[in-house]
DSSP file (Angstrom, degrees, kcal/mol; ACC not computed):
  #  RESIDUE AA STRUCTURE BP1 BP2  ACC     N-H-->O    O-->H-N    N-H-->O    O-->H-N    TCO  KAPPA ALPHA  PHI   PSI    X-CA   Y-CA   Z-CA
    1    1 A X              0   0    0      0, 0.0     2,-0.5     0, 0.0     0, 0.0   0.000 360.0 360.0 360.0 128.5  119.6   72.4  105.7
    2    2 A X        -     0   0    0      2,-0.0     2,-0.6     0, 0.0     0, 0.0  -0.791 360.0-158.9 -93.4 125.6  116.4   74.1  104.5
    3    3 A X        -     0   0    0     -2,-0.5     2,-0.4     0, 0.0     0, 0.0  -0.916  13.6-137.3-106.5 126.5  113.3   72.0  104.7
    4    4 A X        -     0   0    0     -2,-0.6     2,-0.2     1,-0.0    -2,-0.0  -0.650  15.1-141.4 -84.6 133.7  110.5   73.1  102.4
    5    5 A X        -     0   0    0     -2,-0.4     2,-0.1     1,-0.1    -1,-0.0  -0.590  23.5-104.8 -89.4 154.8  107.0   73.1  103.9
    6    6 A X     >  -     0   0    0     -2,-0.2     4,-2.4     1,-0.1     5,-0.2  -0.441  29.7-113.3 -73.3 153.3  103.9   72.0  102.0
    7    7 A X  H  > S+     0   0    0      1,-0.2     4,-2.6     2,-0.2     5,-0.2   0.873 117.3  56.1 -54.6 -38.5  101.6   74.7  100.8
    8    8 A X  H  > S+     0   0    0      2,-0.2     4,-2.0     1,-0.2    -1,-0.2   0.912 108.6  45.2 -61.7 -43.8   98.9   73.5  103.2
    9    9 A X  H  > S+     0   0    0      2,-0.2     4,-2.1    -3,-0.2    -2,-0.2   0.912 113.9  49.0 -68.1 -41.9  101.1   73.8  106.2
   10   10 A X  H  X S+     0   0    0     -4,-2.4     4,-2.4     1,-0.2    -2,-0.2   0.908 110.7  51.4 -62.8 -40.6  102.4   77.3  105.2
   11   11 A X  H  X S+     0   0    0     -4,-2.6     4,-2.8    -5,-0.2    -1,-0.2   0.893 108.3  51.2 -64.4 -39.8   98.8   78.4  104.6
   12   12 A X  H  X S+     0   0    0     -4,-2.0     4,-2.5     2,-0.2    -1,-0.2   0.903 109.8  50.7 -62.9 -39.1   97.7   77.1  108.1
   13   13 A X  H  X S+     0   0    0     -4,-2.1     4,-2.5     2,-0.2    -2,-0.2   0.921 111.2  48.0 -63.7 -42.4  100.6   79.1  109.5
   14   14 A X  H  X S+     0   0    0     -4,-2.4     4,-2.6     2,-0.2    -2,-0.2   0.932 110.9  50.8 -63.9 -45.1   99.5   82.2  107.7
   15   15 A X  H  X S+     0   0    0     -4,-2.8     4,-2.3     1,-0.2    -2,-0.2   0.930 112.7  46.5 -57.3 -46.9   95.9   81.8  108.8
   16   16 A X  H  X S+     0   0    0     -4,-2.5     4,-2.7     1,-0.2    -1,-0.2   0.897 110.9  52.2 -63.3 -41.3   97.0   81.4  112.4
   17   17 A X  H  X S+     0   0    0     -4,-2.5     4,-2.4     2,-0.2    -1,-0.2   0.898 109.7  49.3 -61.6 -42.3   99.3   84.5  112.1
   18   18 A X  H  X S+     0   0    0     -4,-2.6     4,-2.4     2,-0.2    -2,-0.2   0.934 112.1  47.5 -64.6 -45.1   96.4   86.6  110.8
   19   19 A X  H  X S+     0   0    0     -4,-2.3     4,-2.3     1,-0.2    -2,-0.2   0.916 113.4  48.6 -63.3 -41.3   94.1   85.5  113.6
   20   20 A X  H  X S+     0   0    0     -4,-2.7     4,-2.6     2,-0.2    -1,-0.2   0.900 111.1  49.3 -65.0 -40.5   96.7   86.2  116.2
   21   21 A X  H  X S+     0   0    0     -4,-2.4     4,-2.0     2,-0.2    -1,-0.2   0.901 111.0  49.8 -64.5 -41.6   97.5   89.6  114.8
   22   22 A X  H  X S+     0   0    0     -4,-2.4     4,-2.1     2,-0.2    -2,-0.2   0.923 113.2  47.0 -60.9 -45.0   93.8   90.5  114.7
   23   23 A X  H  X S+     0   0    0     -4,-2.3     4,-2.7     1,-0.2    -2,-0.2   0.896 110.1  52.4 -65.1 -41.9   93.5   89.4  118.3
   24   24 A X  H  X S+     0   0    0     -4,-2.6     4,-2.4     2,-0.2    -1,-0.2   0.871 108.7  51.1 -63.7 -37.4   96.6   91.2  119.5
   25   25 A X  H  X S+     0   0    0     -4,-2.0     4,-2.2    17,-0.2    -2,-0.2   0.942 112.3  45.5 -64.0 -47.9   95.3   94.4  117.9
   26   26 A X  H  X S+     0   0    0     -4,-2.1     4,-2.5     1,-0.2    -2,-0.2   0.920 113.9  49.3 -61.6 -44.4   91.9   94.1  119.7
   27   27 A X  H  X S+     0   0    0     -4,-2.7     4,-2.8     1,-0.2     5,-0.3   0.911 110.6  49.8 -61.9 -44.2   93.6   93.3  123.0
   28   28 A X  H  X>S+     0   0    0     -4,-2.4     4,-2.4     2,-0.2     5,-0.9   0.887 110.6  50.6 -63.7 -38.6   96.0   96.2  122.7
   29   29 A X  H  X5S+     0   0    0     -4,-2.2     4,-1.2     3,-0.2    -2,-0.2   0.948 115.1  42.8 -63.9 -47.4   93.1   98.6  122.0
   30   30 A X  H  <5S+     0   0    0     -4,-2.5    -2,-0.2    -5,-0.2    -1,-0.2   0.899 123.0  35.8 -66.6 -42.2   91.1   97.3  125.0
   31   31 A X  H  <5S+     0   0    0     -4,-2.8    -2,-0.2    -5,-0.2    -1,-0.2   0.834 135.4  14.5 -82.7 -34.3   94.0   97.2  127.4
   32   32 A X  H  <5S-     0   0    0     -4,-2.4    -3,-0.2    -5,-0.3     3,-0.2   0.621  98.0-119.9-120.6 -18.8   96.1  100.2  126.4
   33   33 A X    ><< -     0   0    0     -4,-1.2     3,-1.3    -5,-0.9     6,-0.4   0.007  35.5 -77.9  87.7 160.4   94.1  102.5  124.1
   34   34 A X  T 3  S+     0   0    0      1,-0.3    -1,-0.1    -5,-0.1    -5,-0.1   0.630 125.1  59.1 -72.5 -14.2   94.8  103.5  120.6
   35   35 A X  T 3  S+     0   0    0     -3,-0.2    -1,-0.3    -6,-0.1    -2,-0.1   0.486  85.3 105.9 -90.4  -2.6   97.4  106.1  121.6
   36   36 A X  S <> S-     0   0    0     -3,-1.3     4,-2.2    -8,-0.1     5,-0.1  -0.419  77.1-126.1 -81.0 152.9   99.6  103.6  123.3
   37   37 A X  H  > S+     0   0    0      1,-0.2     4,-2.5     2,-0.2     5,-0.2   0.859 111.8  57.9 -59.8 -35.8  102.9  102.3  121.9
   38   38 A X  H  > S+     0   0    0      1,-0.2     4,-2.2     2,-0.2    -1,-0.2   0.914 107.7  45.9 -62.5 -41.6  101.5   98.7  122.4
   39   39 A X  H  > S+     0   0    0     -6,-0.4     4,-2.9   -11,-0.2    -1,-0.2   0.912 110.9  52.4 -67.1 -42.6   98.6   99.5  120.1
   40   40 A X  H  X S+     0   0    0     -4,-2.2     4,-2.1     2,-0.2    -2,-0.2   0.902 110.7  48.5 -62.8 -38.8  100.8  101.2  117.5
   41   41 A X  H  X S+     0   0    0     -4,-2.5     4,-2.4     2,-0.2    -1,-0.2   0.924 112.8  47.2 -64.1 -43.7  103.0   98.1  117.4
   42   42 A X  H  X S+     0   0    0     -4,-2.2     4,-2.3     1,-0.2    -2,-0.2   0.889 111.7  51.8 -65.1 -37.7  100.1   95.8  117.1
   43   43 A X  H  X S+     0   0    0     -4,-2.9     4,-1.8     2,-0.2    -1,-0.2   0.879 109.4  48.9 -65.6 -39.2   98.6   98.1  114.3
   44   44 A X  H  X S+     0   0    0     -4,-2.1     4,-0.8     2,-0.2    -2,-0.2   0.925 112.9  47.7 -66.4 -44.0  101.8   98.0  112.4
   45   45 A X  H  X S+     0   0    0     -4,-2.4     4,-0.7     1,-0.2     3,-0.4   0.891 113.6  48.3 -62.8 -39.1  102.0   94.2  112.7
   46   46 A X  H  X S+     0   0    0     -4,-2.3     4,-3.0     1,-0.2     5,-0.3   0.792  94.6  75.1 -71.1 -29.3   98.3   93.9  111.6
   47   47 A X  H  X S+     0   0    0     -4,-1.8     4,-1.7     1,-0.2    -1,-0.2   0.868  97.7  45.0 -60.3 -37.6   98.7   96.2  108.6
   48   48 A X  H  X S+     0   0    0     -4,-0.8     4,-1.4    -3,-0.4    -1,-0.2   0.863 113.8  49.9 -71.7 -34.2  100.5   93.6  106.5
   49   49 A X  H  X S+     0   0    0     -4,-0.7     4,-1.8     1,-0.2    -2,-0.2   0.897 109.8  51.2 -70.3 -38.4   98.1   90.9  107.5
   50   50 A X  H  X S+     0   0    0     -4,-3.0     4,-2.7     1,-0.2    -2,-0.2   0.872 105.1  57.2 -61.4 -37.8   95.2   93.2  106.6
   51   51 A X  H  X S+     0   0    0     -4,-1.7     4,-2.4    -5,-0.3    -1,-0.2   0.864 103.5  53.1 -62.8 -36.3   96.8   93.8  103.2
   52   52 A X  H  X S+     0   0    0     -4,-1.4     4,-2.4     2,-0.2    -1,-0.2   0.929 111.0  46.7 -64.9 -44.4   96.7   90.0  102.6
   53   53 A X  H  X S+     0   0    0     -4,-1.8     4,-2.6     1,-0.2    -2,-0.2   0.899 111.2  51.8 -61.3 -41.4   93.0   90.0  103.3
   54   54 A X  H  X S+     0   0    0     -4,-2.7     4,-2.6     2,-0.2    -2,-0.2   0.898 109.3  50.2 -62.8 -40.9   92.5   93.0  101.1
   55   55 A X  H  X S+     0   0    0     -4,-2.4     4,-2.3     2,-0.2    -2,-0.2   0.926 112.0  47.2 -63.3 -45.9   94.4   91.2   98.3
   56   56 A X  H  X S+     0   0    0     -4,-2.4     4,-1.5     1,-0.2    -2,-0.2   0.908 112.6  49.8 -64.1 -40.0   92.2   88.2   98.7
   57   57 A X  H  X>S+     0   0    0     -4,-2.6     5,-2.1     1,-0.2     4,-1.6   0.912 110.3  50.4 -64.6 -42.4   89.0   90.3   98.8
   58   58 A X  H  <5S+     0   0    0     -4,-2.6    -1,-0.2     1,-0.2    -2,-0.2   0.901 108.8  51.3 -62.9 -41.2   90.1   92.2   95.6
   59   59 A X  H  <5S+     0   0    0     -4,-2.3    -1,-0.2     1,-0.2    -2,-0.2   0.835 118.3  38.6 -65.0 -31.5   90.7   88.9   93.7
   60   60 A X  H  <5S-     0   0    0     -4,-1.5    -1,-0.2    -5,-0.2    -2,-0.2   0.595 106.9-123.2 -96.0 -12.3   87.3   87.7   94.7
   61   61 A X  T  <5S+     0   0    0     -4,-1.6     2,-0.3     1,-0.3    -3,-0.2   0.879  72.1 115.2  70.0  38.6   85.4   91.0   94.3
   62   62 A X  S   <S-     0   0    0     -5,-2.1    -1,-0.3    -6,-0.1    -2,-0.1  -0.812  72.5 -86.0-129.4 171.6   84.1   90.9   97.9
   63   63 A X    >   -     0   0    0     -2,-0.3     3,-1.7     1,-0.1     4,-0.3  -0.449  38.8-115.3 -74.4 151.2   84.6   93.0  101.1
   64   64 A X  G >  S+     0   0    0      1,-0.3     3,-1.6     2,-0.2    -1,-0.1   0.876 117.3  58.7 -54.0 -38.8   87.5   92.2  103.3
   65   65 A X  G 3  S+     0   0    0      1,-0.3    -1,-0.3     3,-0.0    -2,-0.0   0.699 100.2  58.7 -66.6 -18.3   85.1   91.1  106.1
   66   66 A X  G <  S+     0   0    0     -3,-1.7     2,-0.5     2,-0.1    -1,-0.3   0.427  77.2 109.8 -90.9  -0.8   83.6   88.5  103.7
   67   67 A X    <   -     0   0    0     -3,-1.6     2,-0.8    -4,-0.3     3,-0.1  -0.667  54.9-158.4 -80.1 123.8   86.9   86.7  103.2
   68   68 A X    >   -     0   0    0     -2,-0.5     3,-1.2     1,-0.2     4,-0.3  -0.881   5.8-168.2-104.1 102.6   86.7   83.3  104.9
   69   69 A X  G >  S+     0   0    0     -2,-0.8     3,-1.2     1,-0.3    -1,-0.2   0.835  85.1  61.1 -61.7 -32.7   90.3   82.1  105.5
   70   70 A X  G 3  S+     0   0    0      1,-0.3    -1,-0.3    -3,-0.1    -2,-0.0   0.755 109.4  41.9 -67.1 -21.8   89.2   78.6  106.3
   71   71 A X  G <  S+     0   0    0     -3,-1.2     2,-0.5     2,-0.1    -1,-0.3   0.308  90.8 107.6-105.3   6.3   87.7   78.2  102.9
   72   72 A X  S <  S-     0   0    0     -3,-1.2     5,-0.0    -4,-0.3    -5,-0.0  -0.748  75.2-117.0 -89.8 126.1   90.6   79.8  101.0
   73   73 A X     >  -     0   0    0     -2,-0.5     4,-2.3     1,-0.1     5,-0.2  -0.269  21.6-120.3 -61.0 145.2   92.7   77.4   99.1
   74   74 A X  H  > S+     0   0    0      1,-0.2     4,-2.6     2,-0.2     5,-0.2   0.902 111.4  49.4 -54.6 -47.7   96.3   77.2  100.3
   75   75 A X  H  > S+     0   0    0      1,-0.2     4,-2.1     2,-0.2    -1,-0.2   0.865 110.3  51.4 -65.4 -35.4   97.8   78.3   96.9
   76   76 A X  H  > S+     0   0    0      2,-0.2     4,-1.9     1,-0.2    -1,-0.2   0.910 111.6  47.1 -64.7 -42.0   95.5   81.3   96.7
   77   77 A X  H  X S+     0   0    0     -4,-2.3     4,-2.0     1,-0.2    -2,-0.2   0.909 113.1  48.0 -67.0 -42.2   96.4   82.4  100.2
   78   78 A X  H  X S+     0   0    0     -4,-2.6     4,-2.5    -5,-0.2    -1,-0.2   0.849 109.0  54.4 -68.9 -32.8  100.1   82.0   99.5
   79   79 A X  H  X S+     0   0    0     -4,-2.1     4,-2.3    -5,-0.2    -1,-0.2   0.896 108.6  49.4 -65.0 -40.2   99.8   84.0   96.2
   80   80 A X  H  X S+     0   0    0     -4,-1.9     4,-2.2     2,-0.2    -2,-0.2   0.906 110.2  50.5 -64.4 -41.0   98.2   86.8   98.1
   81   81 A X  H  X S+     0   0    0     -4,-2.0     4,-2.6     2,-0.2    -2,-0.2   0.924 110.3  49.7 -63.1 -43.8  101.0   86.8  100.7
   82   82 A X  H  X S+     0   0    0     -4,-2.5     4,-2.5     1,-0.2    -2,-0.2   0.924 109.7  51.5 -60.8 -43.3  103.6   86.9   97.9
   83   83 A X  H  X S+     0   0    0     -4,-2.3     4,-2.3     1,-0.2    -1,-0.2   0.909 111.6  46.3 -59.3 -43.9  101.8   89.8   96.3
   84   84 A X  H  X S+     0   0    0     -4,-2.2     4,-3.0     2,-0.2     5,-0.2   0.911 110.9  52.7 -65.5 -42.7  101.8   91.8   99.5
   85   85 A X  H  X S+     0   0    0     -4,-2.6     4,-2.5     1,-0.2    -2,-0.2   0.905 110.7  47.5 -60.7 -40.8  105.4   90.9  100.2
   86   86 A X  H  X S+     0   0    0     -4,-2.5     4,-2.6     2,-0.2    -1,-0.2   0.920 112.9  48.7 -66.1 -43.2  106.4   92.2   96.7
   87   87 A X  H  X S+     0   0    0     -4,-2.3     4,-2.3     2,-0.2    -2,-0.2   0.918 112.9  47.2 -62.7 -43.2  104.4   95.4   97.2
   88   88 A X  H  X S+     0   0    0     -4,-3.0     4,-2.6     2,-0.2    -2,-0.2   0.923 113.1  48.8 -64.1 -44.9  105.9   96.0  100.6
   89   89 A X  H  X S+     0   0    0     -4,-2.5     4,-2.6    -5,-0.2    -2,-0.2   0.907 111.3  50.0 -61.9 -41.7  109.4   95.4   99.3
   90   90 A X  H  X S+     0   0    0     -4,-2.6     4,-2.5     2,-0.2    -1,-0.2   0.909 111.7  48.2 -64.6 -41.3  108.8   97.7   96.4
   91   91 A X  H  X S+     0   0    0     -4,-2.3     4,-2.7     2,-0.2    -2,-0.2   0.895 111.5  50.5 -64.6 -39.6  107.5  100.4   98.7
   92   92 A X  H  X S+     0   0    0     -4,-2.6     4,-2.5     2,-0.2    -2,-0.2   0.921 112.0  47.1 -63.1 -43.8  110.5  100.0  101.0
   93   93 A X  H  X S+     0   0    0     -4,-2.6     4,-2.8     2,-0.2    -2,-0.2   0.908 111.6  51.4 -63.9 -40.6  112.9  100.2   98.0
   94   94 A X  H  X S+     0   0    0     -4,-2.5     4,-2.8     2,-0.2    -2,-0.2   0.936 112.2  45.1 -62.1 -46.3  111.1  103.3   96.8
   95   95 A X  H  X S+     0   0    0     -4,-2.7     4,-2.3     2,-0.2    -1,-0.2   0.876 113.5  50.2 -67.9 -35.7  111.3  105.0  100.2
   96   96 A X  H  X S+     0   0    0     -4,-2.5     4,-2.5     2,-0.2    -1,-0.2   0.907 112.1  48.5 -64.4 -41.3  115.0  104.0  100.6
   97   97 A X  H  X S+     0   0    0     -4,-2.8     4,-1.8     2,-0.2    -2,-0.2   0.927 111.6  48.6 -63.6 -44.7  115.7  105.4   97.1
   98   98 A X  H  < S+     0   0    0     -4,-2.8     4,-0.3     1,-0.2    -2,-0.2   0.896 113.6  47.1 -62.7 -40.6  113.8  108.7   97.9
   99   99 A X  H >< S+     0   0    0     -4,-2.3     3,-0.9     1,-0.2     4,-0.3   0.907 112.5  49.6 -65.6 -41.6  115.7  109.1  101.1
  100  100 A X  H 3< S+     0   0    0     -4,-2.5     3,-0.2     1,-0.2    -2,-0.2   0.770 118.1  39.2 -70.2 -25.9  119.1  108.3   99.5
  101  101 A X  T >< S+     0   0    0     -4,-1.8     3,-1.9    -5,-0.2     4,-0.3   0.239  80.0 108.7-107.7  13.0  118.4  110.8   96.7
  102  102 A X  G X   +     0   0    0     -3,-0.9     3,-1.8     1,-0.3     4,-0.3   0.820  68.3  69.4 -60.7 -31.5  116.8  113.6   98.7
  103  103 A X  G 3  S+     0   0    0     -4,-0.3    -1,-0.3     1,-0.3     3,-0.2   0.682  92.7  60.7 -61.4 -16.2  119.9  115.7   98.3
  104  104 A X  G X  S+     0   0    0     -3,-1.9     3,-1.2     1,-0.2    -1,-0.3   0.581  77.6  93.6 -84.5 -12.0  119.0  116.1   94.6
  105  105 A X  T <  S+     0   0    0     -3,-1.8    10,-0.2    -4,-0.3    -1,-0.2   0.885  96.4  22.4 -55.8 -51.0  115.6  117.8   95.1
  106  106 A X  T 3  S+     0   0    0     -4,-0.3     2,-0.4    -3,-0.2    -1,-0.3   0.097  92.3 120.1-107.7  22.5  116.6  121.4   95.0
  107  107 A X    <   -     0   0    0     -3,-1.2     8,-0.5     1,-0.1     2,-0.0  -0.706  64.1-120.4 -88.9 136.9  119.8  121.2   93.0
  108  108 A X  B     -A  114   0A   0     -2,-0.4     6,-0.2     6,-0.2     5,-0.1  -0.372  28.4-113.8 -69.7 154.2  119.9  123.0   89.7
  109  109 A X    >   -     0   0    0      4,-2.2     3,-2.1     1,-0.1    -1,-0.1  -0.221  41.1 -88.1 -77.7 177.5  120.6  121.0   86.5
  110  110 A X  T 3  S+     0   0    0      1,-0.3    -1,-0.1     2,-0.1    -2,-0.1   0.757 129.0  55.3 -62.6 -25.2  123.8  121.5   84.6
  111  111 A X  T 3  S-     0   0    0      2,-0.2    -1,-0.3     1,-0.0     3,-0.1   0.438 119.6-108.9 -90.0   3.1  122.2  124.2   82.5
  112  112 A X  S <  S+     0   0    0     -3,-2.1     2,-0.3     1,-0.3    -2,-0.1   0.289  82.4 115.9  93.9 -11.7  121.3  126.2   85.7
  113  113 A X  S    S-     0   0    0     -5,-0.1    -4,-2.2     1,-0.1    -1,-0.3  -0.720  70.0-111.7 -94.5 144.7  117.6  125.6   85.5
  114  114 A X  B      A  108   0A   0     -2,-0.3    -6,-0.2    -6,-0.2    -8,-0.1  -0.402 360.0 360.0 -69.0 150.8  115.8  123.7   88.3
  115  115 A X              0   0    0     -8,-0.5    -1,-0.1   -10,-0.2    -7,-0.1   0.475 360.0 360.0 -77.8 360.0  114.3  120.3   87.2
């Protein structure tokens, strides 16, 4: 049975996730250095959260550092998350498509000329 959460609860979860990802990145940098696998994992995890902040900043016309998650309405935050998820999914599909069709790159067309 799927239980739907309220937008407020989901937004609180997203806020906490962003704070935790930011903290994990800083901790990995301090403890292991930027060349470490732990830092690279934390940076990859942080990149999508940073994209949510970037989306919110773009919508408001402010710098990412000026986005205050505690004052961001739940529905605005969730809309930014959805936008980033769509962008990430589109990029994943694009890279999968490019990988799946890579064999076509240097093949001549039916008339013998390269495309």
